[in-house]
N, C-alpha and C positions, 0 to 999 in steps of 0.2 A: 694437637688437641686445642680446641677453642677455649678461651678463658671462660670460666663460669663464676657468676656472682649472684647469690640469691637476692632477688628483688621482691618487695611487696608491691603487688599490682592489684588493680581492680578492673572489672570488666565493663564493657559498654562501648558504644560508638562515639559518645561525647568526649570532650576534653575535660579532664577532671583536675581539680586543684588540690594541692597538698596542704598549704597553710591556711588557717582559719583564724581570723582576728578574734573571734569569740572565745576560742579556747587555746590560743597560742599556736603559731604556725610551725614551731620547731626551728632548730638552728638553720636547717637548709633554707627554709622559707625566709627567715630573717636576713640571712646572708645575701640571698637573691634580691631582696628588697633594697638592702644597702648598696648593692652593686648597681641596681637600676637608678637609685637616687643620685648616684654620682654622674649619671649620663643623661638625665632628663631635666629640662629647665623648669624653673619655678614660675615663670611669667606667662607661659603659653596657656591660654584658655581655649581659644578656637583651634580646630584641627588643622594640621599642616600635612599635606601629602608628602611622603618620602619615597622616592623611586631609586635613589642611588645606593641604598643599602646602609646609609649612615644615619643614626638616630640622633635627634636633639636631646638636650638634657631636660628632664622633667622631674619635679618633686612629686613623689607618689604618696606622700603622707595623707593628703586630703582625699585623693582618688581612691586609695586603699580602703578608707572607711566608708566612702559613699558609693562608689561605682564598682569596686572590686572587694566586696566584703569577704569573699572566699579565696582571695589571693590570686596568684598567677598560675597558669598551667605548668605542670612539671612532667618532664619526659619519662621519668621512671613510672608514672602512673598511667601511661598510655597503653592501650591494648585494643587490638581490633576485635570486632565481634566474630563469633563462629557463625557462618552463614547457615540458616536453617533450610537448606534446599539441596537437591542432588547436585553434586559438583564432580567433574570428571577431569582426568589427566589429559585425555585426547577427546576433546569435545566434538571435533569434526567427525571422527569415526563413530562417535555415539549417535550423531545426527544421521549419518549415512546408514547405520545399522537399524535405527528405528524406522527410517523410510523404507528400507528393504522389507522389513517385517510387516509393515502396514500394507505394502503392495501385494504381498504374498499370502497374507492371512485370509481365512474365509470371511465372508461378509458379516457373519454373525459375531465375529471377534473384533471387528474394526473399532467399535466404540471403545473397548478396553485398550486397544493399542493407541488410540488418540488420547486417552487419559494418561497413558505413560508419556506420550509426547508433551502433554500439558505439564506434567511434573518436571520434565526436562526444561521446558521453556520458562518455568517459574524462576529459574536462576538467571534469566536474561533481562528481567525488568522491562520487558516490552509488552505492554498491555494489548497491542494489536495482534501480536503473534499468539498470545494466550487466548484472546477471544476467538480468533480464527480456529484454533484447535478445539476449543470448547464447542464451537458451532459444528465442527466436523464430528465430534463425539456425539453430540445431540442428534445430528443427522442420521447417524448409524445406530442410534439407540434401539434396542430390541424390546425390552420390557418396560412396563409403566414406571417401575421404580427408578431406573436410570434416567428416564425422560423427565420425571419431576425434579430430580436432583440437578441435572444438567441445565434445564430451563431456569431453575431458581439461581443457579450459579451464574448464568449469563446475565440475568437480571441484576444480581448482586454486583457484577463487574461494572454495571452502569450506575450503581448506587441510587436507584430510583427511590429508595426510601427517604432520600434527602430532598425530593421534589415535593413541595408543599401542595396538598390537595390531591395527591395521587393515592390510589388504592393498590395494595399489594397484589391483588388478583387481576390488575390490569395487564394487558400485554401490548406488544409493539405493533400488532396488526398482522403478524405472521404466525403460522403454526409452530415455529421453532421455539417460541416462548409462551405460547397461549396456554393458560392453565387448564382449559378444557381439552385441548388437543393432546396434552401430555397424558391424560387418563384414557386415551384410546390405545388399546393393545395392538401389537403387530409391527412389522418392519416395513417401512415405506420411506426410503431416503429422500425422494423428491417431494414428498408431502409437506415437509417442514417449511419449504419456501413459498407455499401457497398462502393466500390470504386466509386468515382464520375467520370463524363464524361469529366472533364477538361483536363485530360492528354491524352484523346483519340484524334483521328483525328478531327480537326475542321469541323464544319458542312459545307458541300460543297454548294457553291452558285448554286442555281437551276436556269436554264434558263427557263424563263417563255414564253411559246408559245403564250400567250395571252397578251404580253406586250402592254402597253398603247401607245407605240410608233407605233404600227401597226394601221395605220389610217383606214384600211378597216373594222376593227372590229366595229367601231362605226359610220362610215360615209356612208357606202354603202347603197344604197337604197334597195338592195336585202336582207339586214340583219335586223332582228327584226320586230316586229309588232306594234311598237309605237315609239314616239320620245318625248324627253324633250328638250324644247328650252330655252337657256339662252342667252338673247340678240339675235344676229343673228346666234348663233351657235347651231347646231342640234346634239343631242346625241341619236342615235338609240338604242333601248332597247328591251329586251324580257319582255313582260308584266308580265308573270308568275314569272320570276326571280326577277324582282323588287318587286313584291307583296310579295315574300317570305321573304323579308328583315324585315318586321314588320307588325303588325296589322294595323297601320295607312296607310301604303302603300297599303295593301290588301283592306282596306275599300275604299281608294281613287280610286283604279283601278278596283275593282270588286263590289263595293257597289252601293249605290243609288245616288252618286254624278254624276254630268254631265261629269266629267273627265273619268268615266268608259266607256263612249261611244265614247270618242274622241281618235283619233290616235296621235294627237299632243297636248302636254300639256306645257303651259308656266310656267317656273320656274325662270323667270328673277328677280322677286322681293323677292326671298327667301334668298338673300345674300349667294348664293352657287356658287362657282367658277366652270368654265367649267371643270378644271382638277379634281376637287373633284367629280363632277357628273359622269365623265368618269370612275374614279376609283371605284365609287359605282356601276356603271353598270358592270364593269369587275368583281368586287368581287361577285356580285349577281350570276354570272355564275360559277366562279372558286373557290370561298371561300378562296382565297389566297391574301396575301398582299406583297409577297416577292419582287416584282419589283418596288414598289412605293418609291418615295422619302419620308423621314420622315416628311417633311412639309405637304405633301399630306395626310399622315396617320393621322397627327394631325387634319387636317381639316375634315377627315373622322370621327374622334372621336367626333368632335363637331356635325357633321351631324347625327351620330348615336344617340346622345342624343336628338337632336331636333325631330327625327322621330322614337324614341323608337326602334332602330334596335339593339336588345340585342346581337345577335350573332356577328354582325359587331363590336359593341363596345368591346365585349370580345376579338375579334381578334386584334383590334387596340391596346387595352390595353396591351395584351400579347406581341405583336410585338414591341411596343414602350419600354416596360419594358426590352426586350432583348437587346435594343440598349444602355441602360444606363451602362456605364463601368467606368466612372471616375467622378470627382467632377464637371468638366465643363458641362458634359451631365446632371448631376443631377440638377445643379442649373438652367439650361436652360429649363428643362422639368417639374420640380415639380409643377410650377405654373399652367401649362396646366393640369396636373393630378388633382390638387386640384379644379380647375375651372370646369373640366369635370367629376369629381367624378370617376376618373380612379384608381381603387383600386391597381392593380398590378403596374402601372406606378409609383404611389406615393410610393409603397413599395420598388420598385427598387431604387428610388431616396433616400429614407430614409436609405436604406441599405448602399449606398455609404457614406452618412453622418456618419452613425454609425461605419462603418469599418475604417473611417478616424480618429476616436477618438484616443487620446485626441486633436489632432491638429484642427479638425473641431470645437471644443468647443470654439476656439478663433476667429472664423469667424462670424462677425455680419450677413453676408448674409445667413449663415446656421442657426444660433441660432434663427433668427426671425421666423423660421418655427416651433420652439419648445416652445419658451417662449415669443413671441410677444403678443400684446394686445388680439388678437382673434385667436392665434395660435392653442390652444387646441380645440376650437370649429371647426375650419376648418379641423383639422386632424380627429376629431370625425365624421364629416359629411362623410368622405371617409373611415371610419373604421380603423383609425390608431392612435387613442388616447387611451392609456391604462396605467394602473398602472405599468405594466412590462416595458414599454418604459421609463416612467419617473423615475422608480426605477433605471434603468441602467444609465440614463443620470445624475441623481442627485448624484449617488455614485461617478461618475467621477468628477463632478463639485466640490464636497466636497474635493476630493483628490487634485484637482488643486488649488482651492482657497475657503476656507471655508467661507470667508466674502464677496465674490463677489455678486453683485446684480443678476447675472445670476443664481448663486446657490440658492438664495432665490426664484426667479421666478420658477425655475424648481421644487423646493420642494413644492411651492404653487400649481403647477399643479399636483404634486404627491398626495397632500392631496385631491384635487378635484376628482382625479380618484380613491381614496381609497374607497372600498366598504365593505370589510371584516374587522373584528375587528383587526387582526394583521396588516393589511395594514394601518389602521388609527393610531394605536399605533406607528408604525414606522415613518410615515410621520409627525405626530404632534411632536413626540419626536425630530426628526432631525431638524425640523423647530425651535424648542426650543433651540437646541444646537447651531444652526447657529446664531440665534438672540442673544444668550448669548455671543458668540464670537464677535459679532458686538457691544457688550455693550448696546444693546437695551433691557434692563432687564425687562421692563414692558411687552413688546411683548413676550419675552422669557417665562416669568411666565405664561402668558395666554396659550401659546402653550403647555407648560409642563402640565398645569392643564388639558387641553383638552386631552392630551395623557393619563393622569391618569384616567380620566373619561372613556376612551376607554378600560382601563384595564391594562395599563403598569405601574406596581408598581415602577420600577426604575426611572420613570420620576419625582417622588417625590423629588429625589435628585436635579433635575433641579429647581423645585419649591422652595426648600429651599435655593439653591444657589442664585437664582434671588432675593428672599426676603432679603437675607443677603446683597447682593450688594446694595440694596435700603435702608439699615440701620435697617432691622428688624431681628436682630440676634436671639433674644429669640424665635421669631416665627419660624425661620429656625430650631432651635434646637428642638422645639416641634414636627415639622413635621417629622424629622428623628427619634426622640426618639419614636414616636408613632409606627413606623414600628416594633420595638422590641416586642411589645405586640400583634401585629396582625399577624406576620409571623415568621417563624423560622429564627434564626440569621444566617447571612452570612457575609463574610469578608467586603464587600463594605459598609454595614450598619455601622459597627464600624468605618471604615475609614472616612465616611461622618460625623458621629457624632463628631469625633475628631476635625473637623474644627471649631466647635462652643464651644469647651471646652478649658480649660487651665490647666497647671500644671500636677498633677498626673492623673487626669481624662483623660486628652488628651493622655498621654503616655500609660495608661491602654488600652484605645480604640485602639491605634495603635498596641500595642502588641497583643491584641485579633484579630485585623484584620490580622496580619501576621500569627498568629496561624491557623486561619480559611482559609486564602488564602495567602500563602507565595509568590504568584506571583504579589501582589500589590506593585508596586515599590515606591509609595509615602511614605509608612511607613519607608522604609529603608532610603530614601532621607531625610526625616524630622529628623530622629534620627541622621544621619550623620552630618547634618548641626548643629544640637543642640550640638553635641559633639565638632564640630569645634568652636562653640561660647564659649564653656567651655575650650578651649585650648587643647582638647584631639584629636590632629590631627591624630595621628596614629590610634586611635580607630575609628575616623570618616572614614578613609580610609578602615579599616577592615569592618565597617558596610555596606558601599555602595558596597564593593567587594562581600559581601554575595550574593546579588541578581545577580550581574554581572556574578558570577561563573556558574549560570544556566539559566539566562535570560538576554541576551545582548540587551540593548536598547540605543539609542543615548543620551537621557537625563541623564541616570545613568553614562554613560561614560563621559559625559560633567562634571557632578558634581565631579567625581573622578579626572579628569584632573584639574579642578578648584582648588580642595584642594591640589593636588600635586604641582601645581605652587606655592601655598601659602607656602608650606614647602620646596620649591626649589628642588623638585624631578622632574627635567625637563625631564629626560629620560622617566619616567613613564607617565608624562603628555603628552609628544609628542606621546608616544605609544598609549595612549587612544584617543587622538585627531585624529590620523591617522586611528585607527580602527573605530572611529565614522564616519569619512568622507567616509569610505568604505560602511557603512550602509546607510548614507544619505549625498551624495556629496555636497549638497547646504546648509548644516546645519549652522545656525547662532548661535554663542555662546554668552554668557554673556547678557542675556536679549534681545537676537536677535539683538545685536548691532555690532557684529564682525563676519565676515565669518570665518569658520574653517580653510580654506586655509591660511588666513592672520595670524592666530594664529600659524600655523605650521611654517611660515616664521619667526615669532618673536621668536619662541622657538629654531629654528635650531642653531643659534650661541652659545647656551648654552649647546649643547650636542656634542659628538664626531661625526665627519663627516665620513661617510662610502663611499667607492667606491662600484661599482657594484659587484666586487668580494667579498668585505667584506659583502655585503648584502646577497650573496648566502651562505656564511659561517654562518651568523647570522640566516638565514632561516633554515639551516640544524640543528643548535643547538636548535632552538625553536621547530621545528618539532619533533626533538628527545625527547624533554622534554614535548611533548604534550601540548604546550603553543599555543593554536589556536589564541588567541587575539594578542599575540606577533608576531606570524607568519603573521597575517593579517597586522599588522603595518609595518613589513619589506617589504611585497609585495607592500603595498601602497607607501613606499619610493622608491622601485625599479621602480614602474610604473611612479612616478614623473620624474625619470631620463630617462625612456624609455617607453613612453605612447603607443607606437605602437606595443608592444610585446604581441602577442595574448596568448602565453604560460602563461604569468604572470596573465592576466585577467582570464584565465581558472583556474590557481592555486587559485586565489582569490575566484572564485565561489565554489571550493571544500571546502575551509576553511569556507566560509559562510554557506554552507550546514551542516558542522559539528556543527556550532553554532546555527543551526535551524533558520537561517535568510533566508528563501526561496525566498522572493521577491528580496532582494539584490543579492542573488546568481544568480538568473535568469538574473538580469541586467548585472552582470559581465560576464555571459556566452554569452549574446548577444553582449557585447563589444568584447569578444574573437572572436566571429564569424566575427564581422565587421572588426577586425584588422588582419584577416587571410591573409597571403600572397600567399597562394596556394589553389587550388581547393580541394585537398584531405583533407587539414586541415579544410577548411570551412565546408565541409560535415560532419566531425566528430563533430564539435560544433553544427551544426544544428541537428545532431542525438541526442546529449545530451539534447538539448532543447526539442525535441520531446519526448524523453524518460521521462524527468522530468515532462512533462505535460500529461503523460498517453498514448502516442502514440508509444507503444513498437515496433509494426511491422514496422512502418515508420522509427523508429530509426535504426532498424536492416538493413533496405534497404539502409539508408544513410551510415552505416558502411561498408556494402558490396560494395557500389559504390566507397567509398573512397579507400578501399583495391584494387579494380580493377585498380585504377589510380596509387596508390603507397602504398606498404606495410609499415605500421607505427605502432608504439607502441599504440598510442591512438585509432586508428581504430580497432585493434584487441582487445584492452581492452574494448572498448565500446560494441563490438559484444559479447564478453564473458560475460560482466556484464549484458547485457540485456537478454541473454539466461539463465544465472544462476538465474535470478530473478523469473523464472517460476519453477514449480515443476519438478525436474530433475530425469530422469530415468538413468540407467547405461550407455546407449548409448549416451544420450545427455551430461551426465557428462564427458564422455571421450572426447567429442567434445569441451566442455568448457576448459578442461585441455589442449587440443592441441592449442586452441586459445590463452590461457595465455602463453604457451610456445613460440608460435610464437611472441607474444608481447614482451617477454623477450629477444628474439633474435634481436629485433629492437633497434636502438639507443634511449635512453631516459635518464633523470636524475635519480639519486639514489632515490629521494623521490618517484617518480612514480614506479620505479622498486620494491622498498620496498613494496608498496601497492599491486602490482601485485603478488609478492611472498606470501604476506599475504593471498590474495584471493585464490591463487593456493593451499596453505596449507589447507584452509577451505574446498575446493572441495575434496582434498585428504582425509581429515578426514571423510567427508560425504561418501566417497567411501571405508572407512575403510583401507586406505593405510597409516597407521600411521607413518611408518619410512620415507616415502617420504614427508609427511606433516611436520615432525620434521625438515627435511633437509631444507625445504622451509622457515620455521620460523627462523631457525638459520641463514640462508643466509640473511633474512630480518633484523635480529638483527645486523648482521655484517655491514650493511649499515645504522645503526641507526634508523631503523623503530621500535620504542619502543613498539608500540601496538602489535607487534608480540609476546611479552611475554604472552599475553592472549591466543593466539592460541597454543603456546607451552605448557602452563598450561593445556589446554584442552587435548592435546595429552598425557601428563603425567597422567592425570586423567583417560583417557580411558585405559591406560596401568596399572591402579591400583597403580600408584606411586603418592599417594595423597600428601605426604610431598613435593615432587618435584614440584607438581602443585601449592601448597600453596606458596612455595618459589618464583616461577616465578611471581606470582601476587604481592608478597611483593616487588620484584624488580620494577615492574611497578608502584606501589604506591610511591616508593622512587624516581623514575625518573620523573613521570608525574606531570605537574602543575595542570591539571584538572583530578583528579583521583577518582571521585565519582564512575565511572563505574568499576574501578579497585577494590575498596572496595567491591562493589556489587558482582563482579565475584569471588573474593577471598572467599566470604562467602560460596560458593559452595564446597570449599575444606577444610572447618573447621568443628569443632564440633558445637553443637547447641549454646552454650554460646558465642563462638568466632564469630559464624555466626551472632548472634544477635547484637554483638558489631560492626561488620563490616557493617551490614545493617543499623544500627542506624547512623553510620558515613556517609554512602552513602546518606541517607535521609537528614541529616543535610547539606551536601554539595550540594545536588540537590534533592529537594522535588518533582521534576517532574518525577523522575524515579519510575516506578510502581512496579518493581519486589520486592523491600523490603516490601512494603505493602502486596503484595500477599503472600509472604513467612510468614510474621508474622501472617497474618490471618489464613493461613493453620495450623501453629503451634497451634494457639489458638483453632482451630476446633479439632485438634488432642487431645487437653487437655479438650475437651468438654466445652469450653467457647464460645458458639455460639454467644451470644450477643456481647461479646468483639470482636470476629472475624468480625462481621458485622460492628461494629464501626470502626475497623481498615481499612476496605475497603471503608467505607463511607467518611473518612477524605479526601483522595485525590480526590474522585469523586466530591467534592464540588468545586474544582478549575481545575480539569483536567478530563473531561469525556473520559474514556479510555475503549476500547473494552474488553481487557483482564480483567480489574477490574470488569466491569459490568457482564461479563460472569461468573466469579468466584463467585461474590455475588449472581447472579441468581442461581448458583448451590448450594450455601450455603442455600439460602431461600428454595430451593426445598427439600434439605435434612432435613430441619427443619419443613417441611409441610406448609410453608408460600407460597402457590402457587400464590397468588395475587401479592406479591412482586417479586416473581421469574418471572412471566409473564412481569411485568413492566420493570425489568432489562433486560430481553431478548429483549423486544421491543426497549428499549433505545440503546442497543448494535447493534441491526439490523438497527437502524436508522443511525448509524455510518458506518456499513458495512452490507448491506442487503444480502451478499453472504457468510457470515461466517458460515461454515458448522456446527461446533460444537454448536454454539448458535442456529442455525436453528433446529438441532436435539433436543436440550434441550427445545426449545420453543414449538415444536410440542408435545413433551412428557408431558410438564407441562400443556399445554392447555387442554389436555384430563382430567386433574384433576379439572379443573375449568369450571363451566357453563358459556356459552357465555355471559349471561346477567350480570354476575359479572365482567367479563373482562372489559366491557365497563364502569364500575363504579369503576375501580381500584383506581383512585385518591381519590375518596371520602372515600373508605374503608381504603386506606393508611393513609389519614389524621386523620381518627378516631383512628388509632392505634389498640391496642389489645394485648393480652398476646402472648408472643413468645412461640412457641411449641418446646420442647426439642426433639432432635432426634440425633441418632448416625451419625457422619460425614461419608459421603460416601467415598469409597476408591478412593484415588487420584493417584493411580499408572497410569503411562503413561501420566501424565500431562506434557505438553511441556512449557518450558520457552522461550518466544520470545527474540530474540537478539535485544536489544534496543540501541546498539551502531551503529552509522552510519558506513557504510562499504566503503564509498568513501575515 
């Protein structure tokens, strides 16, 4: 039995402090401070980097009061957050299963299936996968309701609300997001990729020959064969035209009622205005509403409901929907739509609310229509209450404020709309997460248990945590421990069990969690704080730096800055805080008690002050040493001095993309666009936004428009980059080369010109112009674009100068701060033993890089160690579902005769990219070997296992290695 000791913990992803100088830190905190005072020097003011795991002695008395008012981090207070997404024990099988069901489901159900895929991808933190799935769901949308929600969701993913001067009802130029196209009913998957009508000539106002202003039409005794009287006012009508409006009117005018014999019918007591009756008469003949005032059309809508005039109601609904173009219109018309059951009108109003998110989330007048006492029921009556709608709203609410009452109410509506198993799992689990954050542990436990009953295994984590918070530690331990006997072990199971253990058992679980899933940051954070408590400050810095080197997150940067302050390494601390604020500008440090900007101001007096010119020099040095975090910190410093500089915001976005922080990168790119001082510059940044969100053609159009205004480096570079991203033939390659040459002739800084030279060299290599490529790379190196060593190595390798290629990569390893990719690339120019050593180092520095696993697996297959090869590929797939890994493992299974496993891996890969040609070919080939009835039961067969079949490894000649290094 593992030892159990009750600990007081608090939740959250941040590192929290135990001792507080304001109210006394307690004996543990005071003891820790005295221990650190014995080991830290009193004379050091400037930071000193420590890499050997040994800390200098520093007096913490002054630092404690000024820079660490909330004390040091304490291991007993660390706790990982419960992830608010669907999480699976066998994620690969989940991907394969959803792909199978998407392929087999009827067309009318595909949109819902893609929504499920979207929920699954939410847990991967890959915006591109999420956007692609949302586009697929929108493509297969059947009803207007789903179209408006999905189009608004796609717009929200780009966060166009942050673009100054844009209107929420603007679209990207395609029907996929066009607010007018979403209101068109019907199923047309190809229609969404067509250009929308927004950019075309606005609809011409049509002069109506039958205007209601023309009194002769309705008052002349010579016109019509009957009259309706409202008070003393007579409306002449054509009996057959009025009868055509509805069955009740036909019955009234041609049936057995006395009115069918009368020429004059009294309508005075029906609460119908003269204007409304005149409008109804005119519509009965013209079937048009163009000339009417909206107030009259609203009355006609009510009229159509009272007398069952279906065509009139449809016309009124459509016409009123076309008038809704802003929040004021939507708020004034939605109540009419709900009262009169006007489907399109309500849809148009909801569309405005959704396209105004997240701002509309803070409007009580808007939110009452989504989460008021009877909101869902009212929306349901008019056909606009759905799981999709509340899924979208609840995700935004959780991002805005996890603990807000609005978030709870939206999630409760989400649960009410949940029909399918995965929907219930998601809704109940997220309700559990929110209640846990609100410290309502009893309710949290109940929701987590309900999610477990619906089939969500990961929700047991929430049950255990809620029990632990209520003092039932042993019960929590048993819940998590039971998972190990029921399911295959994954990293988060060990991480969770560690929370309820102490001593060696705890550390063993954390080590195993890291081995199974090195992306779990809690393990590194806990070990780092534990080392800090044992006065091993340098080792603590090294431990937390391990994960920061390949997965940058605010909480890990906070911890490293915290420890750096303790050791008086203020420069490193300030660098990390600045980088952190780039990722999350409003981040609160030290138990959420201090804003990051305030800590920057506190640290600045302790470091050397730089002018803007100094900053540029520092940026060049860090860019040259491939120190992306350091570069990010310098840019943050420069922006503090010159916040209106669009070029700096753009530079920041490029660095964030290198660090795989896509959401933060897009935010910086939007700020670059907002701070543009010229039209041609703004167009370039808008082009990059479109390109990064999958709108390549629109991005090219923006680049061309910018060039037409003014020739600039960035416009030519954008156009070349977007074109080069497609499969290039000889003619298009020549065009890309010309564009890059045009870019290099335009003014720009050396950093960007180095990148352009590097890209130009790559195109020359693809065109087999090796000497020209070498010149480009040398010129790039001359302006300190260190990454050009990799391109030059490639040139030497193609010239059969293997030793020179190896030496170039060695130079890159020596210069680069982040050199995992350099080790990986150098392995291609080494013998097998040296390659294995380099790839082992690459995996140690960055376990997310997939090429090392694929190489080692291929070598094992060459040595006829098939089982070991499969294991080698399976390791990273446990924490990084990757297309190339899945494709290769599928090929391995195929060569071994394990067709069921091969089919599963192909399906999982195609779930990530349904158009991957090599996987599609393999999938079609393998499926011929497996009867259809067995494919559908792949999971059952896979879980049963079975003997592996030995087979010769297929020829791997021609296998291409994808370039995993960002090219921006």
